[in-house]
N, C-alpha and C positions, 0 to 999 in steps of 0.2 A: 461637100457634105457626104460623109461615108456612114453607112448603116452600122451602128455600133452593136446592136443586138437584134437579130432577126426574131428571136423568140419573144423579146420585149415588144416588138411591133405587133406580132400576132396576139400576144396577151392583151395589149392595149386595145386592139381592134375587137377582140373577144369581149372585153369589159364593156366597150361602147355599144356593140351591136347585139349582144345576147338577148336583151329584153325586146328590142324591135323585131328580131328574128323570131322569137317565140310568139310575139304578137301577130305575126303573119302566119305562123305554123298552127297555132291553136284553132283559129276559125276554119282552116283547111281540114284539120282532123275532125272537127265537129260536122262540117258540111259533107264529108265523105263517110260519116257514120263510124269512124274509128274511136272517137272520144264521145262519152255520153254528154248530150247537150244540156240536160238539167244540172248535172254536176258542174259543168263548166260555167253555166249561167249563175249558179249560186256562188261561184268564186270570182265573179266579175269585179267586185270591189277590190279584192286582193290584186287581181291583174291590173286594175286601174291604178292602184297605189304604186306598183312596181313600174308601170309605164311612166307615171309622173316622176318617180324617183330617177329613172334612167334619163329623163330629159334634164332634170336639175343637177344630177350628181354623176351618175355612171357614164353618161355620154362624154361630158367635158373631161372627166378624169381619164377615161380610156383614150381619148384623142391626145391628151397631154402625155400619157405614158407612151403611146405610139410615136408621137413626135420626138420626145426626148430619146427614146430608143433608136429612132432613125437618125439621130445626130443633129437635129435642129437646134441651133444655139443662138442665132442672131434674131433681132426683132423683125427683120424683113422675112426671114425664114418662117417665124411663127405667124406672121401676117399671111403668108402664102398658105400655111397649113389651115388657118382659120377660114380663109376665103374658099378653099377647096373642100375641106372636111366639114365645115359648119353647115352649109346648105345641103350637102349630101346626107349628113346625119339627120338634119331636120326633115328632109323629104322622106327618108326611110322610116323615121320615127312617126311621122304623120300617117303614112300609109299603114303602118302597123297598128296605130291607135284606132284609125278609122276601120280597118279590117276587123280588129278585135271587137270593137263595140257593135259594129254592124252585123258581124257574123254570129254574135251571141244574142242578137235580138234587142240591143239597146243602142239604137243609132244616136248620133250626136244630136 
């Protein structure tokens, strides 16, 4: 397996992880006083929508783009991608969702 497009791998990972990364970043900005807490709390529904959208659509799409760009072609290769990337993505997604809701005063 040879990497066919390094920029495709980076783009795929960017698609998959941009929302979970922002879900970790926004509460940190609020807790450090950089972002206004009330404005962020009023946008919690929008953040929640994008968090669920990333779980259902952006995460799998980004992983697929990264895998395809990395040169994964066989079923065994895709199984390996899913075994490694799936749990890693879900763990980061959950940490981001929990951090976002807890940091903005709306715990699970």
